[in-house]
N, C-alpha and C positions, 0 to 999 in steps of 0.2 A: 496471387488469389487462387489459387488451387485446388484449396483444400477447405472443406466444412471443419463447419465447428464439431467439437469432442462430446459435446452435450448430446444425449439423448433426446428426440426431438427436433434439433434446432439444425435450419437448415440453411442457418447465413455462411459467410464463406471465414475463413483465418484469415488478417491480411499479414503481411509479411513480418510486419513486426511481431508477431505474435503468433509465429510458425510454432516454436520453441513450445509454447504452452497448449498449440489447438485449439485457440478458441475463442471466437468472437467478439469483440469489443466489450458487446455486452455482458458477456457471462467472465468476459478475465476480468471487469470491473467489478460484478458482485462479485468473483471469488475472493479478490484485491480488497475489500471491504470485509469479508466475514473474517479474514485473515488478521486483520488492523483493529479488527473487535475484539478478537481472540489475543493479542496483543497487547490491547488496551489492558484488558483484565486481567492480565498477566502479572506487567509491570505497575496495576495501581496502585498494590501497597508497597512498592518502594521496596522490594525485596529482591526483584531478578538478577542476578551472577553477572559481574562485572563480562564476562564469554556471552551469556544469552544479550544483553545491551549491544554489545558488538551485535550480533547476529542478526538483530533487529535493524539496526543502523543499515548494514549491507541489506536486508529487505528491501526497506525507504528505499536507499537509494537506488536500488536494481528494479525496479518493479517505477518507479518514478521516472526512472530515464527513458523503460520502457513505452511506461503511458506517454509521459511526450513524445518520443519518438511515434505512437500510432496519433497524436492529437495532432502532428505536424506533418505527417508522411502527405499529405495531398488528396486523400479520403474521402469520399463525398460521405459526410455525417450529419444525420438529421441533428434538428435542433436538438430532442430529448439525447441524442445519445453527445454531444456536445457537453450538454448541462448534467448529466452522468459521468463523462471525464471532468471536470471541472467540482462536483463533489466529490469523486474520487482522490483525486488531487488533495483537495483543504485533510480527505479524510487520512492521506498518506500526514499531512502538515500537524493534526491534530496525533496525534499518533506521538509524530518527533517530541511536540511540546510535553507530552504527556510523556515523553521518558525523561526530557528536562526536568519538569518537575517532578517526577518521583527520583533521582540523582539528588535534587537539590534537597528533599526532607530525610530522605536517606543520610545525606551528606551532615544536613545538621542536626540526626536523632542520633548519631555517635558521637559526635564533636563536642552537641553541646550548644554550639555556636553558631550563625551563618556562616556558609563556607566563602573563600574571599578567591 
């Protein structure tokens, strides 16, 4: 934990699991949730191309794994940060679910019947 968060005015340290992002846990979760919100809006209509859907799946996987490393790394986390981490996991799960529903709608819309 030798580096500080890159966000202006933040004096929190960056944990090793977030060294590449150069953000503290709070700012990492905030930026992750903002990114998820944008992607949920993008996929809401069900017309995101397959390539973009693969990118979103990769985003969910990579960031979920990174968040899990932060949460289980042995850092002293306040109850508020623990709650924020859990909320961010839920946000990632909701994005995944939204992507799945979007695929179901677009499959049904193209074929006229439920996908198998």
